[in-house]
Backbone as XML, in Angstrom:
<?xml version="1.0"?>
<chain id="A" units="angstrom">
  <residue number="1" name="MET">
    <atom name="N" x="94.661" y="107.405" z="114.105"/>
    <atom name="CA" x="93.784" y="108.486" z="113.998"/>
    <atom name="C" x="95.028" y="109.441" z="115.070"/>
  </residue>
  <residue number="2" name="HIS">
    <atom name="N" x="95.438" y="109.521" z="116.147"/>
    <atom name="CA" x="95.870" y="109.964" z="116.771"/>
    <atom name="C" x="97.878" y="109.950" z="116.280"/>
  </residue>
  <residue number="3" name="TRP">
    <atom name="N" x="98.093" y="108.631" z="115.519"/>
    <atom name="CA" x="99.543" y="108.867" z="115.675"/>
    <atom name="C" x="100.123" y="110.425" z="114.082"/>
  </residue>
  <residue number="4" name="ALA">
    <atom name="N" x="98.754" y="110.416" z="113.346"/>
    <atom name="CA" x="99.108" y="111.700" z="112.581"/>
    <atom name="C" x="99.641" y="113.134" z="113.273"/>
  </residue>
  <residue number="5" name="GLU">
    <atom name="N" x="98.608" y="113.075" z="114.702"/>
    <atom name="CA" x="99.044" y="114.086" z="115.266"/>
    <atom name="C" x="99.983" y="114.132" z="116.292"/>
  </residue>
  <residue number="6" name="GLY">
    <atom name="N" x="100.423" y="113.024" z="116.942"/>
    <atom name="CA" x="101.302" y="112.771" z="117.864"/>
    <atom name="C" x="102.790" y="112.508" z="117.822"/>
  </residue>
  <residue number="7" name="SER">
    <atom name="N" x="102.386" y="111.528" z="116.348"/>
    <atom name="CA" x="103.792" y="111.454" z="116.218"/>
    <atom name="C" x="104.311" y="112.166" z="114.352"/>
  </residue>
  <residue number="8" name="ALA">
    <atom name="N" x="103.390" y="112.127" z="113.699"/>
    <atom name="CA" x="104.029" y="113.112" z="112.327"/>
    <atom name="C" x="103.710" y="114.350" z="112.152"/>
  </residue>
  <residue number="9" name="SER">
    <atom name="N" x="102.852" y="115.311" z="113.077"/>
    <atom name="CA" x="102.722" y="116.579" z="112.472"/>
    <atom name="C" x="103.800" y="117.058" z="113.776"/>
  </residue>
  <residue number="10" name="PRO">
    <atom name="N" x="104.219" y="116.789" z="115.042"/>
    <atom name="CA" x="105.399" y="117.377" z="116.111"/>
    <atom name="C" x="106.650" y="117.468" z="115.206"/>
  </residue>
  <residue number="11" name="PRO">
    <atom name="N" x="107.325" y="116.745" z="114.626"/>
    <atom name="CA" x="108.423" y="116.875" z="113.777"/>
    <atom name="C" x="108.134" y="117.903" z="112.344"/>
  </residue>
  <residue number="12" name="LEU">
    <atom name="N" x="107.749" y="117.408" z="112.162"/>
    <atom name="CA" x="106.506" y="118.557" z="110.899"/>
    <atom name="C" x="106.705" y="120.408" z="111.824"/>
  </residue>
  <residue number="13" name="GLY">
    <atom name="N" x="106.257" y="120.511" z="113.150"/>
    <atom name="CA" x="105.940" y="121.482" z="113.224"/>
    <atom name="C" x="107.231" y="122.303" z="113.772"/>
  </residue>
  <residue number="14" name="ASN">
    <atom name="N" x="108.186" y="121.504" z="113.816"/>
    <atom name="CA" x="109.920" y="121.817" z="114.397"/>
    <atom name="C" x="110.553" y="122.355" z="113.404"/>
  </residue>
  <residue number="15" name="TYR">
    <atom name="N" x="110.412" y="121.348" z="112.670"/>
    <atom name="CA" x="110.851" y="121.505" z="110.899"/>
    <atom name="C" x="110.896" y="122.790" z="110.561"/>
  </residue>
  <residue number="16" name="LEU">
    <atom name="N" x="109.530" y="123.338" z="110.071"/>
    <atom name="CA" x="108.475" y="124.219" z="109.877"/>
    <atom name="C" x="109.510" y="126.105" z="110.359"/>
  </residue>
  <residue number="17" name="ARG">
    <atom name="N" x="109.330" y="125.408" z="111.827"/>
    <atom name="CA" x="109.809" y="126.418" z="112.692"/>
    <atom name="C" x="111.314" y="126.796" z="112.496"/>
  </residue>
  <residue number="18" name="HIS">
    <atom name="N" x="111.998" y="125.976" z="112.841"/>
    <atom name="CA" x="113.481" y="126.454" z="112.499"/>
    <atom name="C" x="114.355" y="126.145" z="110.777"/>
  </residue>
  <residue number="19" name="ALA">
    <atom name="N" x="113.247" y="125.902" z="109.905"/>
    <atom name="CA" x="113.928" y="126.283" z="108.268"/>
    <atom name="C" x="112.910" y="127.244" z="108.150"/>
  </residue>
  <residue number="20" name="VAL">
    <atom name="N" x="111.831" y="127.616" z="108.445"/>
    <atom name="CA" x="110.905" y="128.435" z="106.869"/>
    <atom name="C" x="110.397" y="129.481" z="107.897"/>
  </residue>
  <residue number="21" name="MET">
    <atom name="N" x="109.738" y="129.743" z="108.825"/>
    <atom name="CA" x="109.283" y="130.617" z="109.658"/>
    <atom name="C" x="109.802" y="131.279" z="110.668"/>
  </residue>
  <residue number="22" name="LEU">
    <atom name="N" x="110.174" y="131.138" z="111.460"/>
    <atom name="CA" x="111.291" y="131.650" z="112.361"/>
    <atom name="C" x="112.730" y="132.359" z="111.704"/>
  </residue>
  <residue number="23" name="PRO">
    <atom name="N" x="112.271" y="133.613" z="112.471"/>
    <atom name="CA" x="113.734" y="135.040" z="111.436"/>
    <atom name="C" x="114.811" y="133.966" z="111.302"/>
  </residue>
  <residue number="24" name="GLU">
    <atom name="N" x="116.040" y="133.951" z="110.861"/>
    <atom name="CA" x="116.865" y="133.151" z="110.398"/>
    <atom name="C" x="117.974" y="133.731" z="111.964"/>
  </residue>
  <residue number="25" name="GLU">
    <atom name="N" x="118.077" y="134.663" z="112.638"/>
    <atom name="CA" x="118.532" y="135.054" z="113.641"/>
    <atom name="C" x="118.093" y="133.639" z="114.801"/>
  </residue>
  <residue number="26" name="ARG">
    <atom name="N" x="117.338" y="133.804" z="114.518"/>
    <atom name="CA" x="116.257" y="132.458" z="115.855"/>
    <atom name="C" x="115.607" y="131.407" z="115.219"/>
  </residue>
  <residue number="27" name="ARG">
    <atom name="N" x="116.328" y="130.747" z="114.239"/>
    <atom name="CA" x="116.442" y="129.444" z="114.085"/>
    <atom name="C" x="117.676" y="129.033" z="114.598"/>
  </residue>
  <residue number="28" name="ILE">
    <atom name="N" x="117.205" y="126.878" z="115.064"/>
    <atom name="CA" x="118.934" y="126.310" z="115.112"/>
    <atom name="C" x="118.827" y="125.283" z="114.246"/>
  </residue>
  <residue number="29" name="ALA">
    <atom name="N" x="119.626" y="125.306" z="113.892"/>
    <atom name="CA" x="119.703" y="124.541" z="112.257"/>
    <atom name="C" x="119.763" y="122.633" z="113.054"/>
  </residue>
  <residue number="30" name="ALA">
    <atom name="N" x="120.259" y="122.460" z="114.177"/>
    <atom name="CA" x="120.405" y="121.477" z="114.734"/>
    <atom name="C" x="118.864" y="120.895" z="114.815"/>
  </residue>
  <residue number="31" name="VAL">
    <atom name="N" x="117.769" y="121.832" z="115.553"/>
    <atom name="CA" x="116.521" y="121.221" z="115.391"/>
    <atom name="C" x="115.429" y="121.041" z="114.407"/>
  </residue>
  <residue number="32" name="ALA">
    <atom name="N" x="116.225" y="122.000" z="112.633"/>
    <atom name="CA" x="115.754" y="121.371" z="111.703"/>
    <atom name="C" x="116.557" y="119.880" z="111.126"/>
  </residue>
  <residue number="33" name="ASP">
    <atom name="N" x="117.561" y="119.663" z="111.615"/>
    <atom name="CA" x="118.519" y="118.441" z="111.263"/>
    <atom name="C" x="117.379" y="117.570" z="111.834"/>
  </residue>
  <residue number="34" name="GLU">
    <atom name="N" x="117.188" y="117.383" z="112.902"/>
    <atom name="CA" x="116.501" y="116.423" z="113.601"/>
    <atom name="C" x="115.607" y="116.131" z="113.592"/>
  </residue>
  <residue number="35" name="SER">
    <atom name="N" x="114.465" y="117.391" z="113.005"/>
    <atom name="CA" x="113.332" y="116.696" z="112.836"/>
    <atom name="C" x="113.052" y="116.078" z="111.387"/>
  </residue>
  <residue number="36" name="ARG">
    <atom name="N" x="114.017" y="116.972" z="110.455"/>
    <atom name="CA" x="113.863" y="116.205" z="109.378"/>
    <atom name="C" x="114.090" y="114.772" z="109.552"/>
  </residue>
  <residue number="37" name="LYS">
    <atom name="N" x="115.231" y="114.321" z="110.376"/>
    <atom name="CA" x="116.004" y="112.895" z="110.417"/>
    <atom name="C" x="114.030" y="112.277" z="111.286"/>
  </residue>
  <residue number="38" name="ARG">
    <atom name="N" x="113.876" y="112.944" z="111.936"/>
    <atom name="CA" x="112.536" y="112.110" z="112.763"/>
    <atom name="C" x="111.322" y="112.131" z="111.708"/>
  </residue>
  <residue number="39" name="LEU">
    <atom name="N" x="111.257" y="112.727" z="110.523"/>
    <atom name="CA" x="110.008" y="113.029" z="109.422"/>
    <atom name="C" x="110.678" y="111.993" z="108.586"/>
  </residue>
  <residue number="40" name="GLN">
    <atom name="N" x="111.667" y="111.602" z="108.326"/>
    <atom name="CA" x="112.548" y="110.445" z="107.812"/>
    <atom name="C" x="111.648" y="109.167" z="108.181"/>
  </residue>
  <residue number="41" name="GLN">
    <atom name="N" x="111.443" y="108.810" z="109.013"/>
    <atom name="CA" x="111.098" y="107.699" z="110.679"/>
    <atom name="C" x="109.898" y="107.494" z="109.917"/>
  </residue>
  <residue number="42" name="VAL">
    <atom name="N" x="109.218" y="108.783" z="110.216"/>
    <atom name="CA" x="107.976" y="108.603" z="110.065"/>
    <atom name="C" x="107.619" y="108.094" z="108.456"/>
  </residue>
  <residue number="43" name="PHE">
    <atom name="N" x="107.910" y="108.694" z="107.643"/>
    <atom name="CA" x="107.809" y="108.471" z="106.260"/>
    <atom name="C" x="107.924" y="106.837" z="106.167"/>
  </residue>
  <residue number="44" name="GLU">
    <atom name="N" x="109.400" y="105.938" z="106.626"/>
    <atom name="CA" x="109.808" y="104.774" z="106.802"/>
    <atom name="C" x="108.827" y="103.846" z="107.465"/>
  </residue>
  <residue number="45" name="ALA">
    <atom name="N" x="107.759" y="104.647" z="108.428"/>
    <atom name="CA" x="106.678" y="103.940" z="108.849"/>
    <atom name="C" x="105.419" y="103.590" z="107.846"/>
  </residue>
  <residue number="46" name="ILE">
    <atom name="N" x="104.707" y="104.970" z="107.604"/>
    <atom name="CA" x="103.786" y="105.272" z="106.616"/>
    <atom name="C" x="104.315" y="104.432" z="105.313"/>
  </residue>
  <residue number="47" name="ALA">
    <atom name="N" x="105.237" y="103.941" z="104.845"/>
    <atom name="CA" x="105.282" y="103.117" z="103.614"/>
    <atom name="C" x="105.431" y="101.441" z="103.921"/>
  </residue>
  <residue number="48" name="ARG">
    <atom name="N" x="106.041" y="101.611" z="105.580"/>
    <atom name="CA" x="106.007" y="99.951" z="106.056"/>
    <atom name="C" x="104.600" y="99.832" z="105.809"/>
  </residue>
  <residue number="49" name="GLN">
    <atom name="N" x="103.616" y="100.498" z="106.978"/>
    <atom name="CA" x="102.040" y="99.883" z="107.223"/>
    <atom name="C" x="100.933" y="100.184" z="105.282"/>
  </residue>
  <residue number="50" name="MET">
    <atom name="N" x="102.139" y="100.836" z="104.560"/>
    <atom name="CA" x="100.933" y="100.910" z="102.723"/>
    <atom name="C" x="101.888" y="99.637" z="102.101"/>
  </residue>
  <residue number="51" name="GLU">
    <atom name="N" x="102.398" y="98.672" z="102.902"/>
    <atom name="CA" x="103.219" y="97.914" z="102.133"/>
    <atom name="C" x="101.296" y="96.827" z="101.691"/>
  </residue>
  <residue number="52" name="GLY">
    <atom name="N" x="101.419" y="96.769" z="100.234"/>
    <atom name="CA" x="99.788" y="95.836" z="100.071"/>
    <atom name="C" x="98.718" y="96.341" z="99.957"/>
  </residue>
  <residue number="53" name="GLN">
    <atom name="N" x="98.518" y="97.698" z="100.290"/>
    <atom name="CA" x="97.313" y="98.200" z="100.332"/>
    <atom name="C" x="97.315" y="100.049" z="100.178"/>
  </residue>
  <residue number="54" name="ALA">
    <atom name="N" x="96.797" y="100.598" z="99.736"/>
    <atom name="CA" x="96.015" y="102.061" z="98.933"/>
    <atom name="C" x="96.547" y="102.598" z="100.186"/>
  </residue>
  <residue number="55" name="TYR">
    <atom name="N" x="95.764" y="102.813" z="101.497"/>
    <atom name="CA" x="95.457" y="103.781" z="102.342"/>
    <atom name="C" x="95.711" y="102.783" z="104.039"/>
  </residue>
  <residue number="56" name="LEU">
    <atom name="N" x="95.909" y="104.204" z="105.096"/>
    <atom name="CA" x="97.141" y="103.680" z="105.876"/>
    <atom name="C" x="96.104" y="101.935" z="106.619"/>
  </residue>
  <residue number="57" name="ALA">
    <atom name="N" x="94.776" y="102.215" z="106.769"/>
    <atom name="CA" x="94.309" y="101.011" z="107.623"/>
    <atom name="C" x="93.491" y="100.107" z="106.675"/>
  </residue>
  <residue number="58" name="SER">
    <atom name="N" x="93.769" y="100.550" z="105.459"/>
    <atom name="CA" x="93.117" y="99.215" z="104.764"/>
    <atom name="C" x="93.426" y="99.709" z="102.867"/>
  </residue>
  <residue number="59" name="ASP">
    <atom name="N" x="92.725" y="99.051" z="102.252"/>
    <atom name="CA" x="92.583" y="99.818" z="100.472"/>
    <atom name="C" x="91.200" y="100.994" z="100.914"/>
  </residue>
  <residue number="60" name="ALA">
    <atom name="N" x="90.817" y="100.558" z="101.545"/>
    <atom name="CA" x="89.624" y="101.972" z="102.097"/>
    <atom name="C" x="89.908" y="102.903" z="102.915"/>
  </residue>
  <residue number="61" name="PHE">
    <atom name="N" x="89.357" y="104.230" z="102.112"/>
    <atom name="CA" x="89.787" y="105.434" z="102.323"/>
    <atom name="C" x="89.667" y="105.516" z="103.885"/>
  </residue>
  <residue number="62" name="SER">
    <atom name="N" x="90.318" y="105.739" z="104.622"/>
    <atom name="CA" x="89.149" y="106.151" z="106.220"/>
    <atom name="C" x="89.844" y="107.310" z="106.586"/>
  </residue>
  <residue number="63" name="ALA">
    <atom name="N" x="89.179" y="107.927" z="108.163"/>
    <atom name="CA" x="89.693" y="108.922" z="108.967"/>
    <atom name="C" x="91.364" y="109.064" z="109.600"/>
  </residue>
  <residue number="64" name="ALA">
    <atom name="N" x="91.851" y="108.007" z="109.754"/>
    <atom name="CA" x="93.357" y="108.219" z="109.507"/>
    <atom name="C" x="94.190" y="108.597" z="108.608"/>
  </residue>
  <residue number="65" name="ASP">
    <atom name="N" x="93.644" y="108.732" z="107.305"/>
    <atom name="CA" x="93.872" y="109.349" z="105.473"/>
    <atom name="C" x="93.784" y="110.176" z="106.137"/>
  </residue>
  <residue number="66" name="VAL">
    <atom name="N" x="92.856" y="111.286" z="106.549"/>
    <atom name="CA" x="92.176" y="112.634" z="106.660"/>
    <atom name="C" x="93.047" y="113.426" z="107.939"/>
  </residue>
  <residue number="67" name="MET">
    <atom name="N" x="93.352" y="112.517" z="108.974"/>
    <atom name="CA" x="94.281" y="113.259" z="109.592"/>
    <atom name="C" x="95.805" y="113.168" z="109.247"/>
  </residue>
  <residue number="68" name="LEU">
    <atom name="N" x="96.611" y="112.410" z="108.239"/>
    <atom name="CA" x="97.712" y="112.851" z="107.809"/>
    <atom name="C" x="98.119" y="113.078" z="106.766"/>
  </residue>
  <residue number="69" name="GLY">
    <atom name="N" x="96.566" y="113.566" z="105.781"/>
    <atom name="CA" x="97.087" y="113.924" z="104.643"/>
    <atom name="C" x="97.530" y="115.598" z="104.462"/>
  </residue>
  <residue number="70" name="LEU">
    <atom name="N" x="97.094" y="116.624" z="105.444"/>
    <atom name="CA" x="97.833" y="117.703" z="105.487"/>
    <atom name="C" x="98.590" y="117.433" z="106.455"/>
  </residue>
  <residue number="71" name="THR">
    <atom name="N" x="99.537" y="116.978" z="106.764"/>
    <atom name="CA" x="100.887" y="116.876" z="107.115"/>
    <atom name="C" x="101.323" y="117.121" z="105.936"/>
  </residue>
  <residue number="72" name="LEU">
    <atom name="N" x="101.438" y="115.233" z="105.470"/>
    <atom name="CA" x="101.670" y="114.996" z="104.128"/>
    <atom name="C" x="101.693" y="116.035" z="103.072"/>
  </residue>
  <residue number="73" name="MET">
    <atom name="N" x="100.711" y="116.658" z="102.901"/>
    <atom name="CA" x="100.596" y="117.843" z="102.242"/>
    <atom name="C" x="102.031" y="119.366" z="102.088"/>
  </residue>
  <residue number="74" name="LEU">
    <atom name="N" x="101.699" y="119.093" z="103.487"/>
    <atom name="CA" x="102.713" y="120.556" z="103.874"/>
    <atom name="C" x="103.884" y="119.608" z="103.722"/>
  </residue>
  <residue number="75" name="CYS">
    <atom name="N" x="104.302" y="118.878" z="103.768"/>
    <atom name="CA" x="105.831" y="118.316" z="104.108"/>
    <atom name="C" x="105.639" y="118.058" z="102.056"/>
  </residue>
  <residue number="76" name="ARG">
    <atom name="N" x="105.612" y="118.070" z="101.606"/>
    <atom name="CA" x="105.619" y="118.179" z="99.429"/>
    <atom name="C" x="105.960" y="119.558" z="99.804"/>
  </residue>
  <residue number="77" name="GLN">
    <atom name="N" x="105.379" y="120.415" z="100.321"/>
    <atom name="CA" x="104.883" y="121.326" z="99.946"/>
    <atom name="C" x="106.540" y="122.598" z="100.430"/>
  </residue>
  <residue number="78" name="VAL">
    <atom name="N" x="107.618" y="121.900" z="101.770"/>
    <atom name="CA" x="108.045" y="122.153" z="101.799"/>
    <atom name="C" x="109.814" y="121.745" z="101.560"/>
  </residue>
  <residue number="79" name="GLY">
    <atom name="N" x="109.209" y="120.246" z="100.725"/>
    <atom name="CA" x="110.631" y="119.879" z="100.034"/>
    <atom name="C" x="110.634" y="118.880" z="101.061"/>
  </residue>
  <residue number="80" name="VAL">
    <atom name="N" x="110.369" y="118.338" z="102.198"/>
    <atom name="CA" x="111.167" y="117.328" z="102.774"/>
    <atom name="C" x="110.058" y="116.098" z="102.912"/>
  </residue>
  <residue number="81" name="LEU">
    <atom name="N" x="109.408" y="115.599" z="102.074"/>
    <atom name="CA" x="108.957" y="114.446" z="101.268"/>
    <atom name="C" x="109.081" y="114.648" z="99.489"/>
  </residue>
  <residue number="82" name="GLY">
    <atom name="N" x="110.124" y="114.200" z="98.976"/>
    <atom name="CA" x="110.029" y="113.754" z="97.836"/>
    <atom name="C" x="110.241" y="112.148" z="97.154"/>
  </residue>
  <residue number="83" name="SER">
    <atom name="N" x="110.964" y="112.561" z="96.193"/>
    <atom name="CA" x="110.808" y="111.079" z="95.450"/>
    <atom name="C" x="111.900" y="110.028" z="96.002"/>
  </residue>
  <residue number="84" name="GLY">
    <atom name="N" x="112.084" y="110.385" z="96.911"/>
    <atom name="CA" x="113.025" y="109.660" z="97.679"/>
    <atom name="C" x="112.395" y="108.180" z="98.488"/>
  </residue>
  <residue number="85" name="MET">
    <atom name="N" x="111.305" y="108.937" z="98.814"/>
    <atom name="CA" x="109.938" y="107.818" z="99.302"/>
    <atom name="C" x="108.866" y="108.035" z="98.278"/>
  </residue>
  <residue number="86" name="PRO">
    <atom name="N" x="108.731" y="107.157" z="97.555"/>
    <atom name="CA" x="107.735" y="106.991" z="96.760"/>
    <atom name="C" x="106.749" y="106.307" z="96.823"/>
  </residue>
  <residue number="87" name="THR">
    <atom name="N" x="106.492" y="105.477" z="98.015"/>
    <atom name="CA" x="105.276" y="104.630" z="98.183"/>
    <atom name="C" x="104.610" y="106.001" z="99.169"/>
  </residue>
  <residue number="88" name="VAL">
    <atom name="N" x="105.368" y="106.389" z="99.579"/>
    <atom name="CA" x="104.781" y="107.329" z="100.882"/>
    <atom name="C" x="103.855" y="109.187" z="100.113"/>
  </residue>
  <residue number="89" name="LEU">
    <atom name="N" x="105.043" y="109.423" z="98.741"/>
    <atom name="CA" x="105.009" y="110.663" z="97.349"/>
    <atom name="C" x="103.128" y="109.758" z="96.862"/>
  </residue>
  <residue number="90" name="ALA">
    <atom name="N" x="103.292" y="108.732" z="96.145"/>
    <atom name="CA" x="102.508" y="108.027" z="95.694"/>
    <atom name="C" x="101.336" y="108.126" z="96.826"/>
  </residue>
  <residue number="91" name="TYR">
    <atom name="N" x="101.450" y="108.103" z="97.795"/>
    <atom name="CA" x="100.158" y="107.748" z="98.596"/>
    <atom name="C" x="99.555" y="109.510" z="99.021"/>
  </residue>
  <residue number="92" name="SER">
    <atom name="N" x="100.522" y="110.067" z="99.245"/>
    <atom name="CA" x="100.067" y="112.120" z="99.384"/>
    <atom name="C" x="98.998" y="112.201" z="97.783"/>
  </residue>
  <residue number="93" name="GLU">
    <atom name="N" x="99.833" y="111.787" z="97.321"/>
    <atom name="CA" x="99.145" y="112.144" z="95.402"/>
    <atom name="C" x="97.169" y="111.678" z="95.350"/>
  </residue>
  <residue number="94" name="ARG">
    <atom name="N" x="97.485" y="110.673" z="96.352"/>
    <atom name="CA" x="96.321" y="109.698" z="95.727"/>
    <atom name="C" x="95.428" y="110.676" z="96.587"/>
  </residue>
  <residue number="95" name="LEU">
    <atom name="N" x="95.749" y="111.406" z="98.019"/>
    <atom name="CA" x="95.679" y="111.806" z="99.196"/>
    <atom name="C" x="94.622" y="113.190" z="98.768"/>
  </residue>
  <residue number="96" name="ALA">
    <atom name="N" x="95.561" y="114.155" z="97.542"/>
    <atom name="CA" x="95.121" y="115.296" z="97.307"/>
    <atom name="C" x="94.771" y="115.091" z="95.618"/>
  </residue>
  <residue number="97" name="ALA">
    <atom name="N" x="94.504" y="114.038" z="95.243"/>
    <atom name="CA" x="93.846" y="113.930" z="94.564"/>
    <atom name="C" x="92.486" y="113.658" z="94.365"/>
  </residue>
  <residue number="98" name="ARG">
    <atom name="N" x="91.964" y="113.792" z="95.755"/>
    <atom name="CA" x="90.934" y="113.482" z="96.522"/>
    <atom name="C" x="89.969" y="114.892" z="96.095"/>
  </residue>
  <residue number="99" name="PRO">
    <atom name="N" x="89.057" y="114.918" z="95.501"/>
    <atom name="CA" x="88.138" y="115.910" z="95.483"/>
    <atom name="C" x="87.179" y="116.669" z="96.479"/>
  </residue>
  <residue number="100" name="ALA">
    <atom name="N" x="87.164" y="116.036" z="97.539"/>
    <atom name="CA" x="86.660" y="117.052" z="98.451"/>
    <atom name="C" x="88.106" y="117.514" z="99.066"/>
  </residue>
  <residue number="101" name="PHE">
    <atom name="N" x="89.431" y="116.663" z="98.937"/>
    <atom name="CA" x="90.992" y="116.695" z="99.463"/>
    <atom name="C" x="90.853" y="118.610" z="98.723"/>
  </residue>
  <residue number="102" name="GLN">
    <atom name="N" x="90.653" y="118.586" z="97.043"/>
    <atom name="CA" x="91.134" y="119.565" z="96.570"/>
    <atom name="C" x="90.441" y="120.808" z="96.634"/>
  </residue>
  <residue number="103" name="LYS">
    <atom name="N" x="88.817" y="120.442" z="97.141"/>
    <atom name="CA" x="87.695" y="121.391" z="97.473"/>
    <atom name="C" x="87.963" y="121.729" z="99.053"/>
  </residue>
  <residue number="104" name="ALA">
    <atom name="N" x="88.955" y="121.549" z="99.479"/>
    <atom name="CA" x="89.250" y="122.097" z="100.711"/>
    <atom name="C" x="90.907" y="122.513" z="101.434"/>
  </residue>
  <residue number="105" name="ASN">
    <atom name="N" x="91.296" y="122.424" z="99.687"/>
    <atom name="CA" x="92.315" y="123.670" z="99.779"/>
    <atom name="C" x="92.748" y="124.333" z="98.763"/>
  </residue>
  <residue number="106" name="ALA">
    <atom name="N" x="91.663" y="124.288" z="98.158"/>
    <atom name="CA" x="91.160" y="125.442" z="96.748"/>
    <atom name="C" x="90.862" y="126.828" z="97.771"/>
  </residue>
  <residue number="107" name="ASP">
    <atom name="N" x="91.870" y="127.687" z="96.598"/>
    <atom name="CA" x="92.045" y="129.009" z="97.183"/>
    <atom name="C" x="90.724" y="130.167" z="96.673"/>
  </residue>
</chain>
């Protein structure tokens, strides 16, 4: 569970700051680029972990999936997770299809 917050979320936070949130004049393109590369490494690690199973820990949904779900949703929303990582995208879509996830993200 810690991996989601300690490894997956930090590059997303840096990317969001330097590609989306900060005023244009305060953004550092190199930070956004490096963060995008680190996110690709995160996606590759997730894809390796997902080989032969539906969720992170096994074929059963677990707290590890809860922890990673928000990060992947945000990655999809800002366009850093797309069709180039089909295993991770499909996993993210499975998480987003869960009724509790939809309820938690309803506005």
